[in-house]
SEMI-985002 format. One record per residue (C-alpha): residue number from 1; residue in one letter; x, y, z. Coordinates in nm, 3 decimals. Layout:
<atoms>
[atom NUM 'a' [X Y Z]],
...
</atoms>
This chain:
<atoms>
[atom 1 'm' [-3.465 -4.755 -4.185]],
[atom 2 'k' [-3.120 -4.870 -4.082]],
[atom 3 'e' [-3.094 -5.193 -3.883]],
[atom 4 't' [-2.793 -5.330 -3.693]],
[atom 5 'l' [-2.796 -5.690 -3.570]],
[atom 6 'k' [-2.620 -5.755 -3.239]],
[atom 7 'k' [-2.698 -6.122 -3.171]],
[atom 8 'i' [-2.890 -6.413 -3.323]],
[atom 9 't' [-2.968 -6.724 -3.117]],
[atom 10 'f' [-3.120 -7.044 -3.261]],
[atom 11 'n' [-3.311 -7.308 -3.067]],
[atom 12 's' [-3.461 -7.581 -3.286]],
[atom 13 'n' [-3.697 -7.396 -3.525]],
[atom 14 'i' [-3.697 -7.069 -3.325]],
[atom 15 'a' [-3.456 -6.776 -3.379]],
[atom 16 'i' [-3.422 -6.475 -3.148]],
[atom 17 'v' [-3.268 -6.165 -3.307]],
[atom 18 'm' [-3.152 -5.865 -3.103]],
[atom 19 'g' [-3.031 -5.537 -3.242]],
[atom 20 'g' [-3.093 -5.171 -3.304]],
[atom 21 'e' [-3.263 -4.960 -3.566]],
[atom 22 'k' [-3.296 -4.597 -3.669]],
[atom 23 'i' [-3.618 -4.475 -3.826]],
[atom 24 'k' [-3.759 -4.138 -3.933]],
[atom 25 'p' [-4.137 -4.130 -3.880]],
[atom 26 'q' [-4.337 -3.939 -4.143]],
[atom 27 'g' [-4.663 -3.748 -4.164]],
[atom 28 'k' [-4.866 -3.720 -3.844]],
[atom 29 'q' [-4.685 -4.000 -3.659]],
[atom 30 'i' [-4.532 -3.931 -3.318]],
[atom 31 'n' [-4.179 -3.785 -3.360]],
[atom 32 'a' [-4.241 -3.717 -3.732]],
[atom 33 'g' [-3.932 -3.575 -3.903]],
[atom 34 'k' [-3.699 -3.677 -3.618]],
[atom 35 'v' [-3.453 -3.967 -3.608]],
[atom 36 'v' [-3.571 -4.230 -3.359]],
[atom 37 't' [-3.323 -4.489 -3.231]],
[atom 38 'r' [-3.467 -4.814 -3.093]],
[atom 39 'r' [-3.343 -5.146 -2.961]],
[atom 40 'f' [-3.544 -5.447 -3.068]],
[atom 41 't' [-3.597 -5.818 -3.017]],
[atom 42 'h' [-3.756 -6.026 -3.291]],
[atom 43 'v' [-3.872 -6.387 -3.249]],
[atom 44 'w' [-3.884 -6.593 -3.569]],
[atom 45 'm' [-4.018 -6.946 -3.631]],
[atom 46 'y' [-3.923 -7.176 -3.917]],
[atom 47 's' [-4.204 -7.391 -4.055]],
[atom 48 'n' [-4.323 -7.498 -4.400]],
[atom 49 'n' [-3.978 -7.416 -4.545]],
[atom 50 'r' [-3.989 -7.047 -4.447]],
[atom 51 'w' [-3.913 -6.809 -4.158]],
[atom 52 's' [-4.200 -6.602 -4.013]],
[atom 53 'i' [-4.180 -6.337 -3.743]],
[atom 54 'i' [-4.400 -6.436 -3.448]],
[atom 55 'g' [-4.304 -6.166 -3.198]],
[atom 56 'r' [-4.144 -5.822 -3.181]],
[atom 57 'q' [-4.056 -5.581 -2.902]],
[atom 58 'a' [-3.891 -5.240 -2.955]],
[atom 59 't' [-3.788 -4.972 -2.707]],
[atom 60 'i' [-3.705 -4.612 -2.798]],
[atom 61 'i' [-3.367 -4.514 -2.656]],
[atom 62 'k' [-3.312 -4.176 -2.826]],
[atom 63 'v' [-3.500 -3.914 -3.030]],
[atom 64 'e' [-3.298 -3.653 -3.221]],
</atoms>
């Protein structure tokens, strides 16, 4: 998987990360063997001295 970050915003202990990614599903997954391009938003929270992802949204924008 290749990931490209477009923007990171911090608010207290929350970080919102926006970007794009290219994946190639395998096996019996939908679009297996094709390159799938998606845009994503990740929401991270910092607590107990570590970052944890607490939310993710991804939208397919192209299948090749």
